[in-house]
C-alpha positions, -999 to +999 in steps of 0.1 A: +156-609-005+155-570-010+120-577-008+114-592+025+140-567+041+113-537+027+085-555+043+102-551+074+104-517+074+073-509+085+077-528+114+106-516+126+093-485+124+061-489+143+086-502+170+111-472+174+080-451+178+066-466+211+095-458+235+088-420+225+049-429+230+051-446+265+079-416+274+049-390+269+025-404+286+050-412+319+058-380+323+026-370+321+020-390+345+047-376+366+041-343+362+006-348+376+017-369+405+044-339+413+017-311+414+006-303+452-028-315+457-056-287+458-067-275+491-098-279+500-123-243+491-116-224+525-145-203+521-164-234+520-150-243+555-161-212+573-191-217+591-222-199+581-230-166+591-255-156+623-282-137+607-300-138+640-275-111+651-289-079+628-320-068+633-347-068+606-355-036+590-389-031+579-405+006+566-440-007+574-426-023+611-411+006+619-434+033+615-448+049+643-467+073+631-483+090+600-502+118+590-516+135+556-535+163+549-538+176+512-540+218+514-534+245+487-495+254+484-476+253+451-508+267+429-536+286+452-561+280+423-553+245+412-553+210+426-539+211+460-504+196+476-498+164+497-489+171+531-471+142+551-448+137+580-444+099+588-422+091+620-404+065+622-382+040+649-374+013+672-399+036+701-421+067+702-387+089+722-360+073+698-381+082+665-373+105+635-402+124+619-401+132+574-418+157+570-424+163+531-446+180+512-460+169+471-468+192+444-501+178+429-479+156+400-468+139+432-432+161+430-414+160+460-413+199+468-396+203+507-388+177+525-375+182+562-364+156+589-373+165+626-361+146+655-378+133+684-362+164+706-379+190+679-412+174+688-408+173+721-393+203+734-423+226+737-435+201+760-415+220+787-447+248+787-477+222+794-460+203+822-476+212+856-442+195+873-404+199+870-404+163+852-428+144+827-433+106+828-425+086+799-464+080+795-467+118+791-439+124+765-453+100+740-488+116+745-470+146+738-453+139+709-477+121+690-498+148+698-475+171+681-478+145+649-515+143+648-520+183+651-492+191+629-512+204+596-536+221+613-557+248+593-548+276+614-510+268+604-519+279+565-519+318+561-519+342+529-504+358+524-470+342+535-452+378+531-467+408+541-461+438+513-449+459+543-427+428+559-390+431+568-369+411+554-357+390+586-320+380+589-305+348+600-327+331+575-303+308+555-307+303+515-338+330+520-328+351+484-338+386+487-357+385+450-375+358+457-388+380+491-395+409+469-414+392+444-433+368+476-445+408+494-459+419+454-477+382+457-509+385+482-522+348+469-493+330+480-497+305+508-471+301+540-471+269+559-463+274+599-447+248+619-426+246+652-394+231+655-380+224+690-396+249+719-398+286+699-383+279+664-412+288+642-407+282+605-428+299+579-423+283+546-439+294+507-435+283+474-417+307+450-427+308+417-400+333+409-374+305+419-400+276+414-389+263+447-399+257+484-382+285+505-385+294+542-394+331+549-394+331+585 
């Protein structure tokens, strides 16, 4: 009789553990049932962006004119530098020019932005009537660009030995100026900005940079 009772113990233990397992499973299913249903991804519901409204930007298509000229500048006795004026924009009368000079190693040693008015302003001196047509204005701007690096605009010395120190030029160092006066082989590059604002720039061996001297 005792042996029969001992044989029943494992069966009773199994029966007692079943409700616990069922309860855990039930709680788990109830918890899942009570969790709020996740909302759909709002980003997926948004309409696709309108890419047709944005104008594509292309350096190639927006480039209206580029002129390049090799000329001695930073090294009078060495390889020439590369002068470039790249004019970009939606139209000739709405463009902007980037003037750059690269030394023989390809390093940019000068950069300046020229607006369309900077290139067109001198047209007033060429007009034979009070106003100019759009075609005349465009032709003048393009001609200015094409003739920006004429040989006559390069000259030596960049600074004459007896020339007086100019006033009103930003960042012009007196020591660099005096050094340039002693170097008759330094080349100056002259260009017109606006109506009458003539700029002369030169490479300063003392400061190792391009400086404006007029």
